[in-house]
C-alpha positions as CSV (number, residue, x, y, z in Angstrom):
1,Q,83.6,3.2,40.1
2,D,79.9,2.3,39.2
3,V,79.0,0.0,42.2
4,F,80.3,2.3,44.6
5,R,78.7,5.2,43.2
6,S,75.2,3.8,42.7
7,V,75.8,2.7,46.4
8,Q,76.1,6.3,47.1
9,Q,73.3,7.6,45.4
10,E,71.6,5.0,47.0
11,Y,72.2,6.0,50.5
12,E,71.6,9.7,49.2
13,A,68.4,8.3,48.2
14,E,67.4,6.7,51.5
15,G,68.2,9.8,53.8
16,I,70.9,8.3,55.3
17,P,74.3,10.3,56.5
18,L,77.4,9.4,55.1
19,K,80.1,10.8,54.3
20,D,81.7,10.6,50.7
21,I,83.0,7.1,50.1
22,W,86.9,6.7,49.2
23,Y,88.2,4.0,46.8
24,D,90.7,3.4,44.3
25,D,90.2,3.5,40.8
26,N,92.1,3.6,37.6
27,T,91.0,7.2,36.8
28,D,94.5,8.4,36.1
29,V,95.7,5.4,34.0
30,L,92.8,6.0,31.7
31,D,94.0,9.5,31.6
32,L,97.2,8.5,30.7
33,I,96.1,6.4,28.0
34,E,93.0,8.2,26.4
35,G,93.9,11.8,26.9
36,P,93.0,13.9,24.4
37,R,95.5,16.0,23.6
38,T,98.6,14.1,25.8
39,G,97.4,10.6,25.8
40,L,99.2,7.8,24.6
41,L,96.6,7.0,21.8
42,A,96.5,10.7,21.1
43,L,99.9,10.7,20.8
44,L,99.8,7.3,18.8
45,N,97.6,8.8,16.3
46,E,99.2,12.1,15.8
47,E,102.3,10.3,14.8
48,C,100.8,7.8,12.2
49,V,99.2,11.1,10.2
50,R,102.3,13.1,10.5
51,P,105.0,12.5,7.5
52,Q,107.7,10.2,8.2
53,G,106.2,9.1,11.8
54,N,108.0,6.0,13.6
55,D,108.4,4.7,17.0
56,K,110.8,6.0,18.6
57,D,109.5,9.8,17.9
58,F,106.2,8.5,19.6
59,V,108.1,7.2,22.8
60,Q,109.9,10.1,23.5
61,K,107.3,12.6,22.7
62,A,104.9,10.6,25.2
63,L,107.6,10.7,27.7
64,R,108.0,14.2,27.2
65,S,104.0,14.9,27.3
66,N,103.5,12.8,30.3
67,K,106.2,14.0,32.9
68,A,103.6,14.7,35.6
69,S,102.1,11.8,35.1
70,T,102.8,9.0,38.1
71,C,101.4,6.3,36.1
72,L,104.1,6.5,33.2
73,I,107.7,4.9,33.8
74,L,110.6,5.5,32.0
75,H,112.5,2.5,30.8
76,R,116.6,3.8,31.4
77,T,118.1,1.7,28.7
78,D,115.9,1.1,26.5
79,R,114.3,4.3,24.1
80,M,111.7,2.0,22.1
81,S,110.1,0.7,25.5
82,F,108.3,2.4,28.4
83,G,105.9,1.3,31.2
84,I,102.4,1.9,32.5
85,Q,101.7,1.0,36.2
86,H,97.9,-0.5,36.0
87,Y,95.6,-0.9,38.6
88,A,97.2,-4.3,39.1
89,G,100.4,-4.0,38.7
90,Q,103.2,-2.7,36.6
91,V,103.3,-3.5,32.5
92,M,106.4,-2.9,30.0
93,Y,105.6,-2.1,26.3
94,D,108.4,-2.6,23.7
95,A,106.8,0.1,21.1
96,E,108.2,-1.6,18.1
97,H,106.0,-1.7,15.1
98,F,103.2,0.5,17.2
99,V,102.6,3.0,14.8
100,S,103.0,0.8,11.1
101,R,100.5,-1.7,13.0
102,N,98.5,1.0,13.9
103,Q,97.5,2.0,10.5
104,D,95.0,0.5,8.4
105,T,95.1,2.3,5.0
106,L,92.9,0.7,2.2
107,P,94.3,2.5,-0.8
108,T,91.6,4.8,-2.2
109,D,91.9,3.5,-6.0
110,L,91.7,-0.3,-5.2
111,Q,88.4,0.4,-3.2
112,Q,87.1,1.8,-6.6
113,C,88.3,-0.8,-8.4
114,A,86.2,-3.1,-5.8
115,E,83.3,-0.8,-5.9
116,K,82.9,-1.0,-9.5
117,C,83.5,-5.2,-9.5
118,S,80.6,-7.3,-11.0
119,N,80.4,-9.4,-7.8
120,E,77.9,-8.3,-5.3
121,I,79.6,-9.2,-2.4
122,V,83.0,-7.5,-3.5
123,S,81.3,-4.5,-4.8
124,S,78.9,-4.1,-1.5
125,P,79.7,-0.7,0.1
126,R,81.3,-0.9,3.3
127,S,80.4,0.9,6.6
128,E,83.2,3.7,7.9
129,P,83.4,5.5,11.1
130,A,81.8,8.4,11.8
131,I,84.5,10.4,11.8
132,V,85.5,9.6,8.3
133,Q,81.7,10.4,7.4
134,D,82.3,13.5,8.9
135,R,84.8,14.5,7.3
136,K,83.0,13.7,3.7
137,K,80.1,15.7,4.3
138,T,81.9,18.6,5.0
139,S,84.1,18.1,2.3
140,D,81.2,18.4,0.2
141,W,80.8,22.2,1.2
142,H,82.9,24.9,0.2
143,G,84.2,27.1,3.0
144,S,81.4,29.4,5.0
145,S,79.8,30.5,1.9
146,G,77.5,27.2,2.2
147,R,77.7,26.5,-1.6
148,R,78.2,22.3,-2.9
149,W,81.5,22.2,-5.1
150,D,80.6,21.0,-8.1
151,Q,80.8,16.9,-8.3
152,G,82.8,16.4,-11.4
153,A,85.3,18.6,-9.7
154,K,85.8,16.7,-6.4
155,R,89.2,16.2,-5.3
156,Q,90.6,12.5,-5.1
157,E,90.3,11.3,-1.2
158,S,93.7,11.3,0.8
159,N,94.8,7.8,2.3
160,I,96.7,9.8,5.2
161,V,92.9,10.6,6.6
162,A,92.0,7.2,6.8
163,P,90.8,5.7,10.3
164,T,93.6,4.2,12.5
165,V,93.1,1.1,14.3
166,W,92.6,2.9,17.6
167,T,89.8,5.5,16.5
168,K,88.0,2.3,14.9
169,Y,88.3,0.7,18.4
170,R,87.2,4.0,20.4
171,N,84.3,4.5,18.3
172,Q,82.8,0.8,18.5
173,L,83.7,0.9,22.1
174,S,81.8,3.8,22.9
175,N,78.9,2.6,20.9
176,L,79.0,-0.6,23.4
177,M,79.2,1.6,26.3
178,G,76.8,3.8,25.0
179,M,74.5,0.6,24.8
180,L,75.4,-0.9,28.2
181,Q,74.3,2.2,29.8
182,Q,70.8,1.7,28.9
183,T,70.6,-1.5,30.8
184,R,70.9,-2.9,34.0
185,S,75.0,-4.0,34.6
186,R,75.6,-7.6,36.3
187,Y,79.2,-8.0,37.3
188,I,80.9,-11.4,37.3
189,R,84.2,-12.2,38.8
190,C,85.9,-15.0,37.1
191,I,88.7,-16.6,39.2
192,K,90.7,-19.3,38.7
193,P,91.2,-21.4,42.1
194,N,94.9,-23.4,40.9
195,S,97.6,-22.8,38.4
196,Q,97.3,-27.2,38.3
197,K,94.1,-27.3,36.7
198,Q,92.7,-29.5,39.8
199,P,89.6,-30.0,41.4
200,L,88.8,-29.3,45.1
201,L,92.3,-27.6,45.0
202,M,92.6,-23.5,46.1
203,E,95.5,-21.8,46.0
204,H,95.3,-18.9,48.7
205,E,97.9,-16.4,47.4
206,P,96.9,-16.5,43.6
207,V,93.2,-16.2,44.5
208,I,93.7,-12.9,46.7
209,E,96.0,-11.4,44.3
210,Q,93.3,-11.8,41.7
211,L,91.0,-10.6,44.1
212,R,92.8,-7.5,44.8
213,C,93.5,-6.7,41.4
214,A,89.6,-7.3,40.8
215,G,88.8,-4.7,43.1
216,V,87.0,-7.2,45.1
217,V,88.8,-6.5,48.7
218,A,88.5,-2.7,48.2
219,G,84.8,-3.7,47.7
220,I,84.9,-5.4,50.7
221,T,86.8,-3.1,52.6
222,I,84.2,-0.5,51.4
223,T,81.3,-2.4,52.4
224,R,82.4,-3.5,55.8
225,S,83.2,0.1,56.5
226,V,78.9,1.1,55.4
227,F,76.0,-1.4,55.8
228,P,76.9,-4.4,53.9
229,N,72.9,-5.8,54.3
230,S,69.9,-4.1,54.3
231,L,65.9,-5.1,54.0
232,E,62.3,-3.5,53.5
233,N,61.1,-1.7,56.4
234,S,57.8,-4.0,56.0
235,A,59.9,-7.4,55.9
236,V,61.6,-6.1,59.5
237,L,58.3,-5.5,60.9
238,A,57.1,-8.8,59.6
239,R,59.8,-10.7,60.3
240,F,61.3,-9.5,63.8
241,S,58.3,-8.0,65.4
242,S,58.5,-11.1,68.0
243,M,61.8,-9.3,69.0
244,W,60.3,-5.7,70.0
245,D,61.3,-4.8,73.3
246,P,58.0,-2.8,75.2
247,Q,60.3,-0.2,76.7
248,Y,60.9,1.4,73.7
249,K,57.8,2.8,72.0
250,S,57.3,4.1,68.5
251,K,57.2,7.8,67.8
252,R,54.6,7.4,65.1
253,N,51.6,10.1,65.0
254,R,48.8,10.4,63.0
255,S,50.0,12.8,60.6
256,M,52.7,10.7,59.4
257,S,52.8,8.7,56.1
258,M,52.2,5.2,56.1
259,Q,55.8,4.9,55.2
260,E,57.3,7.7,57.8
261,Q,55.3,5.7,60.4
262,R,57.0,2.2,59.3
263,A,60.4,3.9,59.8
264,Q,59.2,4.8,62.9
265,D,58.1,1.1,64.2
266,C,61.2,0.0,62.7
267,I,63.5,2.5,64.5
268,A,61.6,1.5,67.9
269,L,62.0,-2.1,66.8
270,M,66.2,-2.1,66.2
271,K,66.6,-0.2,69.2
272,G,65.8,-2.8,71.6
273,A,66.6,-5.5,69.8
274,L,70.3,-4.5,68.4
275,K,70.6,-2.5,71.8
276,S,73.5,-5.1,72.7
277,R,75.2,-4.4,69.3
278,Q,75.9,-1.1,69.4
279,H,79.4,0.3,70.3
280,Q,81.6,3.2,71.2
281,R,84.0,4.8,68.9
282,A,87.1,6.7,70.4
283,D,85.2,9.9,70.4
284,G,83.3,8.6,72.7
285,E,80.4,8.5,69.9
286,I,77.5,5.7,70.7
287,V,77.4,3.7,67.2
288,D,74.2,1.5,66.6
289,A,74.3,-1.2,64.3
290,F,71.7,0.1,62.0
291,V,70.2,2.3,60.3
292,V,66.6,3.3,59.0
293,G,65.9,5.0,55.8
294,K,62.8,6.0,53.9
295,T,61.9,2.3,52.7
296,K,64.7,-0.1,53.8
297,T,66.9,-0.7,57.2
298,Y,70.4,-1.1,56.9
299,F,72.6,-3.6,59.0
300,R,76.0,-3.0,60.0
301,A,78.4,-6.2,59.5
302,G,77.2,-9.2,61.8
303,A,73.8,-7.5,62.8
304,L,71.4,-9.3,60.6
305,E,72.8,-12.3,60.9
306,W,72.8,-12.0,65.1
307,L,68.8,-11.2,64.6
308,E,68.6,-14.5,62.5
309,R,69.9,-16.6,65.3
310,N,67.8,-14.9,68.2
311,R,64.9,-15.1,65.9
312,L,65.2,-18.8,65.6
313,K,65.9,-19.4,69.0
314,D,62.5,-17.2,69.6
315,L,60.5,-19.3,67.5
316,D,62.0,-22.7,69.3
317,V,60.4,-21.5,72.7
318,H,57.1,-20.9,70.4
319,A,57.3,-24.1,68.4
320,I,58.0,-25.9,72.2
321,A,55.0,-24.3,73.8
322,I,52.6,-25.4,70.4
323,Q,54.2,-28.6,70.5
324,K,52.9,-29.1,74.6
325,A,49.3,-27.5,73.9
326,A,49.1,-29.8,70.8
327,R,50.2,-33.2,72.3
328,G,47.8,-32.3,75.4
329,W,45.2,-32.2,73.5
330,L,45.9,-35.3,71.2
331,A,46.3,-36.8,74.7
332,R,42.9,-36.0,76.1
333,Q,41.3,-36.7,72.8
334,N,42.8,-40.4,72.6
335,G,41.7,-40.8,76.3
336,E,44.2,-43.8,77.3
337,S,44.5,-44.6,80.7
338,G,46.4,-47.5,82.4
339,K,44.0,-50.6,82.2
340,Q,42.9,-49.5,78.3
341,R,46.2,-49.7,77.1
342,K,46.6,-52.6,79.1
343,I,43.4,-53.8,77.3
344,R,44.9,-52.7,74.0
345,E,48.2,-54.5,74.0
346,F,46.2,-57.8,75.2
347,E,44.3,-57.3,72.2
348,E,47.2,-56.9,70.1
349,Q,49.1,-59.9,71.4
350,Q,45.5,-61.7,70.7
351,E,45.5,-60.7,67.1
352,A,49.6,-61.6,66.7
353,L,48.1,-65.3,68.1
354,R,45.8,-65.9,66.1
355,R,47.7,-64.5,62.4
356,Q,50.0,-67.0,63.7
357,Q,47.3,-69.8,64.2
358,R,46.2,-69.4,60.8
359,Q,49.5,-69.2,58.9
360,R,50.2,-72.7,60.5
361,E,46.4,-74.0,59.1
362,E,47.2,-72.2,55.7
363,R,50.6,-74.5,55.7
364,R,48.5,-77.5,56.9
365,Q,46.4,-76.5,53.6
366,R,49.3,-76.8,51.2
367,E,50.9,-79.7,52.3
368,K,47.3,-81.7,52.7
369,S,47.2,-80.2,48.8
370,L,50.2,-81.3,47.8
371,K,49.8,-84.6,49.3
372,E,46.4,-85.0,47.3
373,K,48.2,-83.9,44.2
374,Q,51.1,-86.7,44.5
375,R,48.3,-89.6,44.9
376,A,46.3,-88.2,42.1
377,E,49.7,-88.5,39.5
378,R,50.7,-91.7,41.2
379,A,47.1,-93.3,40.6
380,K,47.3,-91.7,36.7
381,L,50.7,-93.6,36.7
382,Q,49.7,-97.1,37.9
383,L,46.4,-96.7,35.5
384,R,48.3,-95.7,32.2
385,M,51.0,-98.4,32.8
386,A,48.1,-100.7,33.6
387,E,46.8,-99.9,29.7
388,L,50.2,-100.3,28.3
389,R,50.6,-104.3,30.0
390,D,47.3,-104.6,28.5
391,Q,48.4,-103.7,25.0
392,M,51.4,-105.4,25.3
393,N,49.4,-108.6,26.2
394,E,47.1,-108.2,23.0
395,S,50.2,-108.0,20.8
396,D,51.8,-111.0,21.8
397,R,48.4,-113.0,22.2
398,Q,47.8,-111.7,18.0
399,A,51.6,-112.8,17.3
400,R,50.9,-116.3,18.6
401,D,47.8,-116.6,16.8
402,K,49.7,-116.5,13.6
403,V,52.2,-118.3,14.6
404,A,49.6,-121.3,15.0
405,S,48.0,-120.8,11.9
406,T,51.4,-120.9,10.2
407,R,52.4,-124.1,11.4
408,E,48.7,-125.5,10.8
409,R,49.2,-124.7,7.2
410,A,52.4,-126.4,7.0
411,N,51.3,-129.5,8.8
412,L,48.3,-129.7,6.2
413,A,50.7,-128.9,3.5
414,R,52.6,-132.4,4.9
415,R,50.0,-134.6,5.0
416,A,48.8,-134.0,1.7
417,N,52.4,-134.6,0.4
418,D,52.5,-138.3,2.8
419,E,48.8,-138.8,1.2
420,L,49.9,-138.6,-2.8
421,R,53.1,-140.8,-2.3
422,E,50.9,-143.6,-0.8
423,A,48.7,-143.1,-3.5
424,M,51.1,-143.3,-6.0
425,R,52.2,-146.7,-4.4
426,G,49.3,-148.2,-4.2
427,R,48.6,-148.0,-8.1
428,D,50.0,-150.3,-11.0
429,L,53.4,-149.7,-12.4
430,A,52.4,-148.6,-15.4
431,Q,50.2,-146.0,-14.3
432,E,52.8,-144.9,-12.1
433,Q,54.7,-144.7,-15.2
434,K,52.2,-142.6,-17.5
435,E,51.5,-140.6,-14.5
436,A,54.8,-140.3,-13.5
437,A,55.3,-136.9,-15.1
438,K,52.1,-135.7,-14.1
439,I,52.9,-136.7,-10.3
440,R,56.3,-135.1,-10.7
441,E,54.7,-132.2,-12.4
442,L,52.4,-132.0,-9.5
443,Q,54.7,-132.4,-7.0
444,R,56.7,-129.4,-8.7
445,T,54.0,-127.3,-8.4
446,K,53.2,-128.3,-4.9
447,I,56.7,-128.1,-3.5
448,L,56.7,-124.2,-5.7
449,E,53.6,-123.3,-3.6
450,N,55.0,-124.5,-0.3
451,K,58.0,-122.7,-1.1
452,K,56.3,-119.6,-1.5
453,L,54.0,-120.4,1.5
454,I,57.3,-120.7,3.5
455,E,58.5,-117.7,2.3
456,Y,55.5,-115.4,3.3
457,L,55.4,-117.5,6.8
458,K,58.7,-115.7,7.0
459,K,58.0,-112.6,6.1
460,E,55.3,-112.7,8.2
461,N,57.3,-113.7,11.5
462,K,59.9,-111.1,10.7
463,Q,57.1,-108.7,10.7
464,L,55.8,-110.2,13.8
465,R,59.2,-110.1,15.9
466,K,59.8,-106.3,14.4
467,A,56.2,-105.3,15.8
468,H,57.2,-107.2,19.1
469,Q,60.7,-105.3,19.4
470,K,58.7,-102.2,19.2
471,V,56.0,-103.2,21.5
472,K,58.9,-104.3,23.7
473,E,61.0,-100.8,23.4
474,K,57.3,-98.7,24.3
475,H,57.3,-101.3,27.5
476,D,61.0,-100.5,28.3
477,A,60.1,-96.7,27.6
478,H,57.2,-96.4,30.1
479,K,59.2,-98.2,32.8
480,N,61.6,-95.6,32.6
481,N,59.4,-93.4,33.0
482,N,57.1,-94.9,35.8
483,D,61.1,-95.2,37.3
484,K,61.4,-91.1,36.8
485,L,58.0,-90.4,38.4
486,H,58.9,-93.0,41.0
487,D,62.1,-90.7,42.1
488,S,60.6,-87.5,41.4
489,N,57.8,-88.5,43.9
490,S,60.2,-89.6,46.5
491,A,62.6,-85.9,45.7
492,M,59.3,-83.8,46.2
493,G,59.0,-85.8,49.7
494,F,62.5,-84.5,50.8
495,E,61.8,-81.3,49.3
496,F,59.0,-80.9,51.7
497,D,61.3,-82.2,54.7
498,G,63.1,-79.7,53.3
499,L,60.8,-77.2,53.3
500,S,59.6,-78.0,57.0
501,E,63.2,-77.9,58.4
502,E,63.3,-74.3,56.4
503,A,60.8,-73.0,58.4
504,A,62.1,-74.1,61.7
505,R,64.9,-72.2,61.0
506,V,63.2,-69.1,59.8
507,H,61.6,-69.1,63.1
508,K,64.5,-69.8,65.0
509,G,65.9,-66.7,63.1
510,Y,63.2,-64.4,63.4
511,D,63.8,-65.1,67.8
512,N,67.4,-64.3,67.1
513,T,66.2,-61.0,65.1
514,M,64.2,-59.8,67.9
515,T,66.8,-60.4,70.4
516,T,69.1,-58.5,68.2
517,L,67.0,-55.7,67.5
518,D,66.5,-55.2,71.4
519,K,70.3,-54.9,71.9
520,A,70.5,-52.4,68.9
521,K,67.9,-50.0,70.6
522,A,70.1,-50.3,73.5
523,Q,73.0,-49.0,71.7
524,N,71.0,-46.5,69.5
525,K,69.9,-45.0,73.1
526,Q,73.7,-45.1,74.2
527,L,74.9,-43.3,70.8
528,K,71.9,-41.0,71.2
529,D,72.8,-39.8,74.7
530,Q,77.2,-39.8,72.8
531,V,75.5,-37.8,69.9
532,M,74.5,-35.0,73.0
533,K,77.7,-35.0,74.3
534,V,79.1,-34.2,70.9
535,Q,76.4,-31.9,70.4
536,D,77.4,-29.6,73.4
537,T,81.0,-29.8,72.6
538,Y,80.3,-28.5,69.0
539,M,77.9,-25.5,70.2
540,A,81.0,-24.2,72.5
541,Q,83.2,-24.3,69.6
542,A,80.8,-22.8,67.2
543,E,80.2,-19.9,70.3
544,T,84.1,-19.8,70.2
545,R,84.0,-19.2,66.6
546,L,81.8,-16.5,67.1
547,Q,83.3,-14.9,70.3
548,Y,86.1,-14.9,67.8
549,Q,84.6,-13.3,64.7
550,R,83.0,-10.5,66.9
551,S,87.1,-9.4,68.0
552,M,88.0,-9.7,64.7
553,A,85.5,-7.2,63.6
554,R,86.1,-5.2,66.3
555,I,89.9,-5.2,65.3
556,L,89.0,-4.0,61.6
557,N,86.2,-1.7,62.6
558,M,88.9,0.2,65.2
559,I,91.6,0.1,62.4
560,Q,89.4,1.6,59.7
561,D,88.0,4.2,62.0
562,R,91.8,5.0,63.2
563,C,94.0,4.5,60.6
564,H,94.0,6.7,57.0
565,N,96.3,4.7,55.3
566,G,94.6,2.5,52.7
567,G,97.5,0.2,52.1
568,M,97.6,-1.0,55.7
569,V,93.9,-1.3,55.4
570,E,93.8,-3.5,52.7
571,D,96.3,-5.7,54.2
572,T,94.7,-6.0,57.3
573,V,91.6,-6.9,55.5
574,V,93.4,-10.0,53.1
575,L,95.1,-10.9,56.7
576,A,91.8,-11.1,58.2
577,L,90.4,-13.2,55.4
578,E,93.5,-15.6,55.3
579,C,92.6,-16.4,59.0
580,E,89.1,-16.7,57.9
581,G,90.4,-19.4,55.6
582,E,92.1,-21.5,58.0
583,A,89.7,-21.2,60.5
584,K,87.0,-22.3,58.2
585,A,89.5,-25.3,57.1
586,V,89.5,-25.8,61.0
587,M,86.1,-26.4,61.4
588,A,85.6,-28.0,58.0
589,Q,88.2,-30.6,59.8
590,L,86.1,-31.1,62.8
591,D,82.8,-31.2,61.1
592,V,84.4,-34.6,59.1
593,E,85.6,-36.5,62.4
594,T,82.2,-35.6,64.0
595,E,80.3,-36.5,61.2
596,P,80.2,-40.2,62.1
597,D,78.8,-39.8,65.9
598,L,76.1,-37.5,64.3
599,L,74.3,-40.0,62.8
600,F,71.4,-40.6,65.0
601,S,71.0,-37.1,66.0
602,D,70.0,-33.8,64.4
603,V,72.6,-31.2,65.2
604,S,72.7,-27.9,63.2
605,D,75.1,-25.1,63.8
606,G,73.7,-22.2,64.5
607,S,76.2,-20.0,63.5
608,S,77.6,-18.2,60.6
609,G,81.5,-19.0,59.7
610,S,82.5,-16.6,57.7
611,F,82.5,-12.4,57.9
612,N,79.6,-11.3,56.0
613,F,80.6,-7.7,54.0
């Protein structure tokens, strides 16, 4: 109701002649529930205050007081039940415990006890509704004399006058509505698409039922009967001035204000641009597809979309002319003739050949530097092997010298022993006997020294053998390293041969790629031709869809003009929405089927696939 009235007020402010908008609302239901005397909630509060009030009396009193209401439904078998015909549908209520649950009484002695508590939270004062505060103020004054009662003689407050749950709720709701009226309202409609809670699933019947219950269908019906789209007059002139027909002159003059002149320009502009959108009613009246107000221009269903579509076509024509002029200017600036083009192509070929020559030369230089590096490494290895060989020879020579000196000492010791034996034979037997002990002692000493010398020589020989073994192990290790380097050199040679073969294969692959590219270009050309055919088919289907929308819009306008049954108009709109949903599904399936063929084309649908309300 708030939205419909605001739209009507806007049309009146713009000076647009418009009949009163009829719409369904829930005023009768609100009067039944919130009526001041016979409303259900007022009767419930009265039953809560009345001594020995009960649920059955409340139901019977509500049925008697609201016999004339078409929204109240009588339950013929249960005297404790009743029904209400809400805007969204019929709801049955069981009135059991209505009276007891509506009473929210707090005993006064308990409240006074809580106020005397030492705990600040418990003793804090509680806010009371405005109705109770007003009663307290009036109870402090004595009748009409204006004199205050004595505070000491104040009467005990009664629990009967305590506010009910509905009274508190109504006060809170009134405060909330007062706050909302000071703001600019926005409405959000939440629609549940399916009952399975699955993504990408739309159940049409529940969704349409939710839209109908939320008043969206009625709003669409009202919007279609008037003007669903509007633009500022300045925006209309700036956006659609290219579609102005010179046959239609503006009636502006200097005595008019700027606003009135702009409105007259919009009338002349839209008369020519939307001439084909005029239609004739049953009574013979010609109806335009637009109305120009003081500051805005209002369009009927489909008119603004038609203007936008034709504006884009005009922009395409102007864009082609601009492109033609720009390309001609660029061609004249470049000034390339056929001979200059051939010279430029020849220079490009020569540059490509020089580039290939440079690449081959760089490849040769890399191969040459690699070979030089291998020769240098081989020379280093040979020099190292010669040094190791000299070290081994020097070690062998030192070992041989030590062995020779050891043998010479042993020979000297043997000769000395032989000489002693000859000297002992040449002497006398007596002297031999006298000196026998000395000679034997000397022999023992010599033998011990010889043994010690032999032990020393053995140790030296053993050390020499160990040193010789170490030198031999080093020689074997160097030999293994030499073999590894030789194998590595051979492997690098093989790798170089493999790189050469790989370069040959790459060159061959390049030639194959160029051949494949030529074939792909030919296939791309064929695909572009196919895309153009598919685009023509798609545009024909879109034009058919547009004709269908226009026919459906004419049918709906005819029904709305001639039919005075709101239910039938609403059912027709719902049927149109269902047909539109099915058509959208078919078009979406067609888009999916034609999508693989449009990979190489920039095809866009210029028509809108939905009603614009």
